[in-house]
Backbone and ligand atoms as CSV (ligand in chain L), in Angstrom:
chain,resi,resn,atom,element,x,y,z
A,1,MET,N,N,10.864,6.574,10.006
A,1,MET,CA,C,9.771,5.632,9.780
A,1,MET,C,C,9.951,4.946,8.416
A,2,LYS,N,N,9.760,3.630,8.406
A,2,LYS,CA,C,9.866,2.898,7.134
A,2,LYS,C,C,8.464,2.497,6.692
A,3,ILE,N,N,8.116,2.872,5.478
A,3,ILE,CA,C,6.767,2.615,4.977
A,3,ILE,C,C,6.853,1.703,3.757
A,4,TYR,N,N,6.018,0.655,3.782
A,4,TYR,CA,C,5.925,-0.239,2.627
A,4,TYR,C,C,4.710,0.186,1.826
A,5,PHE,N,N,4.922,0.622,0.594
A,5,PHE,CA,C,3.783,0.962,-0.262
A,5,PHE,C,C,3.476,-0.238,-1.145
A,6,ALA,N,N,2.208,-0.629,-1.185
A,6,ALA,CA,C,1.782,-1.760,-2.023
A,6,ALA,C,C,0.768,-1.288,-3.051
A,7,GLY,N,N,0.936,-1.750,-4.277
A,7,GLY,CA,C,-0.008,-1.412,-5.341
A,7,GLY,C,C,0.070,-2.484,-6.413
A,8,SER,N,N,-1.017,-2.638,-7.132
A,8,SER,CA,C,-1.108,-3.686,-8.152
A,8,SER,C,C,0.020,-3.577,-9.187
A,9,ILE,N,N,0.613,-4.719,-9.528
A,9,ILE,CA,C,1.589,-4.751,-10.626
A,9,ILE,C,C,1.045,-5.664,-11.737
A,10,ARG,N,N,0.900,-6.951,-11.405
A,10,ARG,CA,C,0.346,-7.875,-12.407
A,10,ARG,C,C,-1.144,-8.083,-12.190
A,11,GLY,N,N,-1.671,-7.491,-11.129
A,11,GLY,CA,C,-3.108,-7.598,-10.859
A,11,GLY,C,C,-3.890,-6.690,-11.800
A,12,GLY,N,N,-5.038,-6.215,-11.320
A,12,GLY,CA,C,-5.878,-5.341,-12.152
A,12,GLY,C,C,-5.104,-4.110,-12.616
A,13,LYS,N,N,-5.701,-3.343,-13.451
A,13,LYS,CA,C,-5.034,-2.191,-14.093
A,13,LYS,C,C,-4.492,-1.197,-13.056
A,14,PRO,N,N,-3.186,-1.106,-12.922
A,14,PRO,CA,C,-2.618,-0.190,-11.922
A,14,PRO,C,C,-2.674,1.272,-12.365
A,15,ASP,N,N,-2.947,2.146,-11.419
A,15,ASP,CA,C,-2.962,3.586,-11.688
A,15,ASP,C,C,-1.620,4.163,-11.223
A,16,ARG,N,N,-0.643,4.081,-12.130
A,16,ARG,CA,C,0.731,4.450,-11.734
A,16,ARG,C,C,0.868,5.906,-11.325
A,17,GLN,N,N,0.069,6.753,-11.942
A,17,GLN,CA,C,0.164,8.172,-11.573
A,17,GLN,C,C,-0.253,8.361,-10.114
A,18,ALA,N,N,-1.354,7.691,-9.725
A,18,ALA,CA,C,-1.807,7.776,-8.323
A,18,ALA,C,C,-0.744,7.170,-7.413
A,19,PHE,N,N,-0.160,6.053,-7.819
A,19,PHE,CA,C,0.886,5.407,-7.003
A,19,PHE,C,C,2.027,6.399,-6.752
A,20,ARG,N,N,2.454,7.046,-7.840
A,20,ARG,CA,C,3.600,7.965,-7.713
A,20,ARG,C,C,3.277,9.127,-6.784
A,21,GLN,N,N,2.044,9.620,-6.886
A,21,GLN,CA,C,1.662,10.759,-6.033
A,21,GLN,C,C,1.557,10.337,-4.570
A,22,ILE,N,N,1.017,9.157,-4.332
A,22,ILE,CA,C,0.921,8.660,-2.947
A,22,ILE,C,C,2.333,8.456,-2.377
A,23,ILE,N,N,3.201,7.846,-3.183
A,23,ILE,CA,C,4.584,7.602,-2.733
A,23,ILE,C,C,5.264,8.932,-2.408
A,24,ALA,N,N,5.078,9.928,-3.273
A,24,ALA,CA,C,5.712,11.244,-3.044
A,24,ALA,C,C,5.236,11.821,-1.712
A,25,HIS,N,N,3.971,11.661,-1.413
A,25,HIS,CA,C,3.451,12.188,-0.142
A,25,HIS,C,C,3.996,11.388,1.040
A,26,LEU,N,N,4.052,10.068,0.893
A,26,LEU,CA,C,4.558,9.219,1.989
A,26,LEU,C,C,6.005,9.555,2.330
A,27,LYS,N,N,6.763,9.992,1.307
A,27,LYS,CA,C,8.191,10.285,1.530
A,27,LYS,C,C,8.414,11.436,2.497
A,28,ARG,N,N,7.376,12.232,2.719
A,28,ARG,CA,C,7.509,13.298,3.738
A,28,ARG,C,C,7.683,12.711,5.131
A,29,TYR,N,N,7.232,11.470,5.285
A,29,TYR,CA,C,7.199,10.887,6.629
A,29,TYR,C,C,8.304,9.880,6.892
A,30,GLY,N,N,9.054,9.531,5.884
A,30,GLY,CA,C,10.121,8.559,6.115
A,30,GLY,C,C,10.539,7.903,4.824
A,31,LYS,N,N,11.108,6.711,4.960
A,31,LYS,CA,C,11.637,6.000,3.795
A,31,LYS,C,C,10.549,5.088,3.232
A,32,VAL,N,N,10.294,5.233,1.942
A,32,VAL,CA,C,9.347,4.323,1.290
A,32,VAL,C,C,10.176,3.181,0.683
A,33,LEU,N,N,10.030,1.985,1.266
A,33,LEU,CA,C,10.887,0.854,0.884
A,33,LEU,C,C,10.622,0.398,-0.546
A,34,THR,N,N,9.432,0.647,-1.042
A,34,THR,CA,C,9.028,0.121,-2.345
A,34,THR,C,C,8.760,1.249,-3.346
A,35,GLU,N,N,9.633,2.231,-3.321
A,35,GLU,CA,C,9.449,3.408,-4.172
A,35,GLU,C,C,9.299,3.059,-5.651
A,36,HIS,N,N,9.937,1.959,-6.047
A,36,HIS,CA,C,9.948,1.552,-7.460
A,36,HIS,C,C,8.564,1.168,-7.995
A,37,ILE,N,N,7.598,0.908,-7.096
A,37,ILE,CA,C,6.299,0.395,-7.578
A,37,ILE,C,C,5.599,1.383,-8.503
A,38,GLY,N,N,5.880,2.669,-8.303
A,38,GLY,CA,C,5.313,3.667,-9.208
A,38,GLY,C,C,5.910,3.581,-10.607
A,39,GLU,N,N,7.069,2.938,-10.711
A,39,GLU,CA,C,7.784,2.933,-11.994
A,39,GLU,C,C,7.809,1.567,-12.681
A,40,VAL,N,N,7.420,0.515,-11.937
A,40,VAL,CA,C,7.580,-0.844,-12.462
A,40,VAL,C,C,6.791,-1.056,-13.754
A,41,ILE,N,N,7.484,-1.625,-14.733
A,41,ILE,CA,C,6.808,-1.968,-15.987
A,41,ILE,C,C,6.822,-3.494,-16.090
A,42,PRO,N,N,5.651,-4.117,-16.082
A,42,PRO,CA,C,5.621,-5.575,-16.124
A,42,PRO,C,C,6.456,-6.116,-17.277
A,43,GLY,N,N,7.235,-7.148,-16.989
A,43,GLY,CA,C,8.043,-7.772,-18.033
A,43,GLY,C,C,9.408,-7.137,-18.208
A,44,GLU,N,N,9.705,-6.100,-17.420
A,44,GLU,CA,C,10.998,-5.438,-17.581
A,44,GLU,C,C,11.832,-5.490,-16.312
A,45,SER,N,N,11.842,-6.641,-15.668
A,45,SER,CA,C,12.638,-6.778,-14.461
A,45,SER,C,C,13.692,-7.857,-14.651
A,46,ASP,N,N,14.857,-7.647,-14.038
A,46,ASP,CA,C,15.912,-8.664,-14.093
A,46,ASP,C,C,15.721,-9.698,-12.986
A,47,LEU,N,N,14.868,-9.367,-12.012
A,47,LEU,CA,C,14.696,-10.264,-10.883
A,47,LEU,C,C,13.748,-11.407,-11.236
A,48,ILE,N,N,14.068,-12.587,-10.733
A,48,ILE,CA,C,13.116,-13.679,-10.930
A,48,ILE,C,C,12.084,-13.598,-9.814
A,49,ASP,N,N,10.956,-14.242,-10.024
A,49,ASP,CA,C,9.837,-14.104,-9.084
A,49,ASP,C,C,10.237,-14.460,-7.649
A,50,GLU,N,N,11.056,-15.498,-7.500
A,50,GLU,CA,C,11.461,-15.919,-6.158
A,50,GLU,C,C,12.237,-14.806,-5.449
A,51,GLU,N,N,13.091,-14.121,-6.205
A,51,GLU,CA,C,13.871,-13.011,-5.624
A,51,GLU,C,C,12.954,-11.845,-5.248
A,52,ILE,N,N,11.976,-11.573,-6.104
A,52,ILE,CA,C,11.027,-10.485,-5.820
A,52,ILE,C,C,10.288,-10.802,-4.531
A,53,TYR,N,N,9.772,-12.029,-4.423
A,53,TYR,CA,C,9.016,-12.434,-3.233
A,53,TYR,C,C,9.875,-12.287,-1.985
A,54,GLU,N,N,11.087,-12.842,-2.030
A,54,GLU,CA,C,11.920,-12.826,-0.822
A,54,GLU,C,C,12.310,-11.409,-0.416
A,55,ARG,N,N,12.648,-10.594,-1.390
A,55,ARG,CA,C,13.019,-9.208,-1.090
A,55,ARG,C,C,11.824,-8.442,-0.512
A,56,ASP,N,N,10.668,-8.620,-1.120
A,56,ASP,CA,C,9.494,-7.867,-0.662
A,56,ASP,C,C,9.052,-8.294,0.731
A,57,VAL,N,N,9.131,-9.591,1.028
A,57,VAL,CA,C,8.721,-10.055,2.364
A,57,VAL,C,C,9.692,-9.519,3.428
A,58,LEU,N,N,10.980,-9.456,3.089
A,58,LEU,CA,C,11.961,-8.882,4.037
A,58,LEU,C,C,11.651,-7.406,4.283
A,59,TRP,N,N,11.361,-6.676,3.220
A,59,TRP,CA,C,11.024,-5.250,3.359
A,59,TRP,C,C,9.766,-5.069,4.199
A,60,LEU,N,N,8.789,-5.932,3.935
A,60,LEU,CA,C,7.526,-5.819,4.676
A,60,LEU,C,C,7.763,-6.075,6.162
A,61,ARG,N,N,8.627,-7.035,6.455
A,61,ARG,CA,C,8.938,-7.342,7.857
A,61,ARG,C,C,9.567,-6.151,8.568
A,62,GLU,N,N,10.429,-5.434,7.846
A,62,GLU,CA,C,11.125,-4.305,8.498
A,62,GLU,C,C,10.313,-3.011,8.473
A,63,ALA,N,N,9.195,-3.005,7.773
A,63,ALA,CA,C,8.386,-1.780,7.666
A,63,ALA,C,C,7.656,-1.489,8.977
A,64,ASP,N,N,7.450,-0.201,9.222
A,64,ASP,CA,C,6.670,0.212,10.398
A,64,ASP,C,C,5.185,0.279,10.063
A,65,ALA,N,N,4.872,0.419,8.784
A,65,ALA,CA,C,3.470,0.516,8.382
A,65,ALA,C,C,3.349,0.137,6.906
A,66,LEU,N,N,2.152,-0.305,6.529
A,66,LEU,CA,C,1.863,-0.624,5.127
A,66,LEU,C,C,0.774,0.320,4.622
A,67,VAL,N,N,1.036,0.932,3.486
A,67,VAL,CA,C,0.002,1.731,2.827
A,67,VAL,C,C,-0.255,1.070,1.477
A,68,ALA,N,N,-1.502,0.662,1.226
A,68,ALA,CA,C,-1.821,-0.049,-0.013
A,68,ALA,C,C,-2.861,0.712,-0.820
A,69,GLU,N,N,-2.629,0.780,-2.138
A,69,GLU,CA,C,-3.644,1.329,-3.033
A,69,GLU,C,C,-4.379,0.106,-3.570
A,70,VAL,N,N,-5.669,-0.016,-3.224
A,70,VAL,CA,C,-6.382,-1.269,-3.488
A,70,VAL,C,C,-7.517,-1.114,-4.509
A,71,THR,N,N,-7.474,-0.039,-5.287
A,71,THR,CA,C,-8.526,0.161,-6.277
A,71,THR,C,C,-8.555,-1.003,-7.278
A,72,SER,N,N,-7.362,-1.391,-7.746
A,72,SER,CA,C,-7.272,-2.523,-8.666
A,72,SER,C,C,-6.988,-3.789,-7.892
A,73,PRO,N,N,-7.813,-4.822,-8.052
A,73,PRO,CA,C,-7.583,-6.055,-7.304
A,73,PRO,C,C,-6.230,-6.662,-7.666
A,74,SER,N,N,-5.503,-7.102,-6.643
A,74,SER,CA,C,-4.171,-7.681,-6.856
A,74,SER,C,C,-3.926,-8.763,-5.815
A,75,LEU,N,N,-3.585,-9.964,-6.275
A,75,LEU,CA,C,-3.281,-11.054,-5.341
A,75,LEU,C,C,-2.103,-10.682,-4.456
A,76,GLY,N,N,-1.073,-10.081,-5.076
A,76,GLY,CA,C,0.124,-9.718,-4.318
A,76,GLY,C,C,-0.187,-8.712,-3.216
A,77,VAL,N,N,-0.973,-7.699,-3.533
A,77,VAL,CA,C,-1.307,-6.675,-2.537
A,77,VAL,C,C,-2.147,-7.296,-1.420
A,78,GLY,N,N,-3.098,-8.171,-1.777
A,78,GLY,CA,C,-3.911,-8.838,-0.758
A,78,GLY,C,C,-3.044,-9.671,0.176
A,79,TYR,N,N,-2.067,-10.355,-0.400
A,79,TYR,CA,C,-1.144,-11.165,0.395
A,79,TYR,C,C,-0.344,-10.276,1.357
A,80,GLU,N,N,0.144,-9.166,0.839
A,80,GLU,CA,C,0.945,-8.254,1.672
A,80,GLU,C,C,0.103,-7.669,2.814
A,81,ILE,N,N,-1.142,-7.350,2.528
A,81,ILE,CA,C,-2.022,-6.817,3.576
A,81,ILE,C,C,-2.224,-7.883,4.667
A,82,GLY,N,N,-2.471,-9.119,4.243
A,82,GLY,CA,C,-2.665,-10.206,5.216
A,82,GLY,C,C,-1.438,-10.409,6.096
A,83,LYS,N,N,-0.260,-10.370,5.481
A,83,LYS,CA,C,0.995,-10.552,6.237
A,83,LYS,C,C,1.200,-9.407,7.226
A,84,ALA,N,N,0.989,-8.189,6.751
A,84,ALA,CA,C,1.201,-7.021,7.624
A,84,ALA,C,C,0.239,-7.095,8.817
A,85,GLU,N,N,-0.977,-7.517,8.565
A,85,GLU,CA,C,-1.955,-7.643,9.657
A,85,GLU,C,C,-1.474,-8.709,10.652
A,86,GLU,N,N,-1.042,-9.838,10.110
A,86,GLU,CA,C,-0.556,-10.941,10.966
A,86,GLU,C,C,0.611,-10.481,11.842
A,87,TRP,N,N,1.463,-9.629,11.298
A,87,TRP,CA,C,2.635,-9.150,12.038
A,87,TRP,C,C,2.328,-7.910,12.880
A,88,GLY,N,N,1.075,-7.547,12.974
A,88,GLY,CA,C,0.664,-6.447,13.861
A,88,GLY,C,C,1.053,-5.063,13.382
A,89,LYS,N,N,1.244,-4.909,12.061
A,89,LYS,CA,C,1.635,-3.581,11.545
A,89,LYS,C,C,0.387,-2.778,11.187
A,90,PRO,N,N,0.434,-1.450,11.377
A,90,PRO,CA,C,-0.691,-0.635,10.946
A,90,PRO,C,C,-0.831,-0.669,9.424
A,91,VAL,N,N,-2.067,-0.814,8.954
A,91,VAL,CA,C,-2.315,-0.929,7.509
A,91,VAL,C,C,-3.359,0.099,7.079
A,92,LEU,N,N,-3.012,0.880,6.056
A,92,LEU,CA,C,-3.974,1.800,5.437
A,92,LEU,C,C,-4.250,1.323,4.016
A,93,CYS,N,N,-5.536,1.141,3.691
A,93,CYS,CA,C,-5.921,0.778,2.323
A,93,CYS,C,C,-6.681,1.942,1.708
A,94,LEU,N,N,-6.175,2.454,0.609
A,94,LEU,CA,C,-6.808,3.578,-0.094
A,94,LEU,C,C,-7.439,3.054,-1.375
A,95,TYR,N,N,-8.665,3.494,-1.654
A,95,TYR,CA,C,-9.276,3.070,-2.917
A,95,TYR,C,C,-10.166,4.147,-3.508
A,96,ARG,N,N,-10.300,4.074,-4.813
A,96,ARG,CA,C,-11.214,4.953,-5.547
A,96,ARG,C,C,-12.446,4.143,-5.898
A,97,GLU,N,N,-13.611,4.746,-5.745
A,97,GLU,CA,C,-14.821,4.028,-6.099
A,97,GLU,C,C,-14.979,4.081,-7.619
A,98,ALA,N,N,-15.252,2.931,-8.211
A,98,ALA,CA,C,-15.448,2.918,-9.656
A,98,ALA,C,C,-16.731,2.160,-9.941
A,99,GLU,N,N,-17.405,2.595,-10.984
A,99,GLU,CA,C,-18.683,1.985,-11.320
A,99,GLU,C,C,-18.501,0.493,-11.610
A,100,GLY,N,N,-19.415,-0.314,-11.093
A,100,GLY,CA,C,-19.380,-1.744,-11.378
A,100,GLY,C,C,-18.318,-2.503,-10.615
A,101,ARG,N,N,-17.666,-1.842,-9.665
A,101,ARG,CA,C,-16.603,-2.543,-8.923
A,101,ARG,C,C,-16.785,-2.317,-7.437
A,102,ARG,N,N,-16.699,-3.377,-6.673
A,102,ARG,CA,C,-16.818,-3.228,-5.218
A,102,ARG,C,C,-15.584,-3.823,-4.573
A,103,LEU,N,N,-15.077,-3.096,-3.614
A,103,LEU,CA,C,-13.875,-3.560,-2.908
A,103,LEU,C,C,-14.184,-4.862,-2.174
A,104,SER,N,N,-13.227,-5.766,-2.149
A,104,SER,CA,C,-13.380,-7.064,-1.483
A,104,SER,C,C,-13.847,-6.894,-0.035
A,105,ALA,N,N,-14.794,-7.746,0.365
A,105,ALA,CA,C,-15.266,-7.741,1.758
A,105,ALA,C,C,-14.137,-8.120,2.718
A,106,MET,N,N,-13.132,-8.852,2.208
A,106,MET,CA,C,-12.008,-9.264,3.063
A,106,MET,C,C,-11.121,-8.069,3.426
A,107,ILE,N,N,-11.273,-6.987,2.685
A,107,ILE,CA,C,-10.544,-5.756,3.008
A,107,ILE,C,C,-11.493,-4.787,3.718
A,108,ARG,N,N,-12.624,-4.504,3.073
A,108,ARG,CA,C,-13.529,-3.503,3.642
A,108,ARG,C,C,-14.166,-3.974,4.944
A,109,GLY,N,N,-14.279,-5.299,5.092
A,109,GLY,CA,C,-14.922,-5.820,6.305
A,109,GLY,C,C,-13.962,-6.071,7.447
A,110,ASN,N,N,-12.682,-5.766,7.268
A,110,ASN,CA,C,-11.665,-6.087,8.286
A,110,ASN,C,C,-11.401,-4.878,9.182
A,111,LYS,N,N,-11.811,-4.994,10.439
A,111,LYS,CA,C,-11.676,-3.860,11.368
A,111,LYS,C,C,-10.231,-3.591,11.781
A,112,ASN,N,N,-9.326,-4.520,11.479
A,112,ASN,CA,C,-7.915,-4.278,11.808
A,112,ASN,C,C,-7.240,-3.344,10.806
A,113,LEU,N,N,-7.927,-3.077,9.707
A,113,LEU,CA,C,-7.334,-2.228,8.662
A,113,LEU,C,C,-8.024,-0.873,8.657
A,114,VAL,N,N,-7.274,0.162,8.290
A,114,VAL,CA,C,-7.892,1.467,8.044
A,114,VAL,C,C,-8.188,1.507,6.544
A,115,VAL,N,N,-9.462,1.522,6.183
A,115,VAL,CA,C,-9.842,1.472,4.766
A,115,VAL,C,C,-10.564,2.766,4.414
A,116,LYS,N,N,-10.013,3.504,3.447
A,116,LYS,CA,C,-10.553,4.838,3.144
A,116,LYS,C,C,-10.699,5.043,1.642
A,117,LYS,N,N,-11.811,5.649,1.309
A,117,LYS,CA,C,-12.084,5.987,-0.084
A,117,LYS,C,C,-11.518,7.379,-0.368
A,118,PHE,N,N,-10.962,7.570,-1.566
A,118,PHE,CA,C,-10.503,8.911,-1.922
A,118,PHE,C,C,-10.887,9.206,-3.367
A,119,GLU,N,N,-10.988,10.506,-3.668
A,119,GLU,CA,C,-11.212,10.883,-5.073
A,119,GLU,C,C,-10.035,11.694,-5.570
A,120,THR,N,N,-9.708,12.736,-4.808
A,120,THR,CA,C,-8.601,13.589,-5.251
A,120,THR,C,C,-7.336,13.242,-4.461
A,121,MET,N,N,-6.213,13.708,-4.989
A,121,MET,CA,C,-4.954,13.473,-4.277
A,121,MET,C,C,-4.916,14.263,-2.974
A,122,LYS,N,N,-5.632,15.402,-2.955
A,122,LYS,CA,C,-5.691,16.187,-1.715
A,122,LYS,C,C,-6.342,15.333,-0.614
A,123,GLU,N,N,-7.421,14.654,-0.990
A,123,GLU,CA,C,-8.089,13.769,-0.012
A,123,GLU,C,C,-7.163,12.642,0.425
A,124,ALA,N,N,-6.495,12.035,-0.542
A,124,ALA,CA,C,-5.589,10.927,-0.210
A,124,ALA,C,C,-4.504,11.417,0.748
A,125,SER,N,N,-3.985,12.622,0.490
A,125,SER,CA,C,-2.914,13.155,1.335
A,125,SER,C,C,-3.408,13.376,2.763
A,126,GLU,N,N,-4.627,13.887,2.896
A,126,GLU,CA,C,-5.174,14.111,4.244
A,126,GLU,C,C,-5.381,12.791,4.980
A,127,ILE,N,N,-5.851,11.793,4.249
A,127,ILE,CA,C,-6.056,10.463,4.864
A,127,ILE,C,C,-4.712,9.915,5.346
A,128,ILE,N,N,-3.696,10.064,4.502
A,128,ILE,CA,C,-2.358,9.586,4.878
A,128,ILE,C,C,-1.863,10.334,6.117
A,129,ASP,N,N,-2.032,11.655,6.138
A,129,ASP,CA,C,-1.574,12.449,7.287
A,129,ASP,C,C,-2.209,11.929,8.579
A,130,ASN,N,N,-3.521,11.693,8.551
A,130,ASN,CA,C,-4.211,11.216,9.753
A,130,ASN,C,C,-3.761,9.815,10.146
A,131,PHE,N,N,-3.530,8.975,9.138
A,131,PHE,CA,C,-3.066,7.612,9.415
A,131,PHE,C,C,-1.698,7.637,10.101
A,132,ILE,N,N,-0.800,8.481,9.591
A,132,ILE,CA,C,0.553,8.551,10.167
A,132,ILE,C,C,0.482,9.098,11.599
A,133,ILE,N,N,-0.369,10.077,11.817
A,133,ILE,CA,C,-0.538,10.610,13.180
A,133,ILE,C,C,-0.990,9.470,14.100
A,134,GLY,N,N,-1.935,8.655,13.608
A,134,GLY,CA,C,-2.426,7.502,14.378
A,134,GLY,C,C,-1.314,6.502,14.666
A,135,CYS,N,N,-0.457,6.239,13.673
A,135,CYS,CA,C,0.664,5.302,13.863
A,135,CYS,C,C,1.597,5.826,14.948
A,136,ARG,N,N,1.852,7.120,14.892
A,136,ARG,CA,C,2.780,7.713,15.870
A,136,ARG,C,C,2.191,7.632,17.266
A,137,GLY,N,N,0.866,7.771,17.354
A,137,GLY,CA,C,0.196,7.704,18.654
A,137,GLY,C,C,0.301,6.344,19.291
A,138,HIS,N,N,0.501,5.294,18.441
A,138,HIS,CA,C,0.548,3.940,18.981
A,138,HIS,C,C,1.966,3.404,19.179
A,139,SER,N,N,2.948,4.210,18.835
A,139,SER,CA,C,4.326,3.732,19.001
A,139,SER,C,C,5.218,4.962,19.147
A,140,ASN,N,N,6.516,4.713,19.181
A,140,ASN,CA,C,7.427,5.853,19.301
A,140,ASN,C,C,8.100,6.178,17.976
A,141,LEU,N,N,7.351,6.034,16.876
A,141,LEU,CA,C,7.911,6.338,15.546
A,141,LEU,C,C,8.156,7.823,15.388
L,1,LIG,O1,O,-0.006,-9.587,-7.810
L,1,LIG,P1,P,0.639,-8.243,-8.115
L,1,LIG,O2,O,1.739,-8.352,-9.117
L,1,LIG,O3,O,-0.386,-7.196,-8.530
L,1,LIG,O4,O,1.292,-7.806,-6.711
L,1,LIG,C1,C,1.767,-6.512,-6.491
L,1,LIG,C2,C,2.428,-6.419,-5.139
L,1,LIG,O5,O,3.399,-7.447,-4.991
L,1,LIG,C3,C,3.152,-5.087,-4.938
L,1,LIG,O6,O,2.606,-4.399,-3.819
L,1,LIG,C4,C,4.609,-5.460,-4.696
L,1,LIG,O7,O,5.005,-5.173,-3.382
L,1,LIG,C5,C,4.692,-6.932,-4.935
L,1,LIG,N1,N,5.329,-7.233,-6.231
L,1,LIG,C6,C,4.818,-8.025,-7.176
L,1,LIG,N2,N,5.637,-8.058,-8.260
L,1,LIG,C7,C,6.658,-7.243,-7.971
L,1,LIG,C8,C,7.782,-6.808,-8.709
L,1,LIG,N3,N,7.974,-7.239,-9.930
L,1,LIG,N4,N,8.634,-5.947,-8.145
L,1,LIG,C9,C,8.401,-5.514,-6.897
L,1,LIG,N5,N,7.340,-5.868,-6.148
L,1,LIG,C10,C,6.480,-6.727,-6.692
L,1,LIG,C11,C,9.006,-6.679,-10.738
L,1,LIG,C12,C,8.432,-6.247,-11.980
L,1,LIG,C13,C,7.722,-7.371,-12.660
L,1,LIG,C14,C,6.282,-7.037,-12.786
L,1,LIG,C15,C,8.390,-7.632,-13.949
C-alpha cells in the first residue's frame, strides 16, 4: 500500500513531532511516499517550487490513500485533499482541537472525507488502524 502523508510546511505552525509519529505508524501498513515531511525545514530545500509541485502531484496520483494532519491550516494540504477526493482516493484528516481555532467547514463538512479528532498518539494510531481496515475493505490493497 502506498500512503501519501500531508502536513503543513509553509502553512500554519506544523507539529513535526506529531507528523513523525503519524508517519512511523503509517509505515506499518506500507510505503509512505512523503516520509520527508516530518523532517522538512522551510528554506532548506534544493528543489524549486515547480519541482516540488510536480513531484508531489505524481506521488499523490500513485498513492492508494491520503492521510493529512490538518491541525495547522495549510493551502498545500487543502489542495492535496481536494485532489485526492477528485481522484476517488480514501482520505483521512486528523486534527487536534485547539482553543480559538476551528477546522475549516470545507474539511469538517465534507462527507467524502474521514475527519477525526485526536489528542494522544495512541488515539491517532487507533484512528489510522480503523481507516486502513476501511480502505482494505473497499479494495484489494
Ligand atoms: O502550503 P504548505 O507548504 O503548508 O503545503 C504543505 C503540503 O504541500 C505538504 O503536504 C506537502 O505534500 C506539500 N509540500 C509543500 N512544500 C513542500 C516541500 N517543500 N517539500 C515537499 N512537499 C511540499 C520543500 C521544503 C520547502 C519548505 C523548502
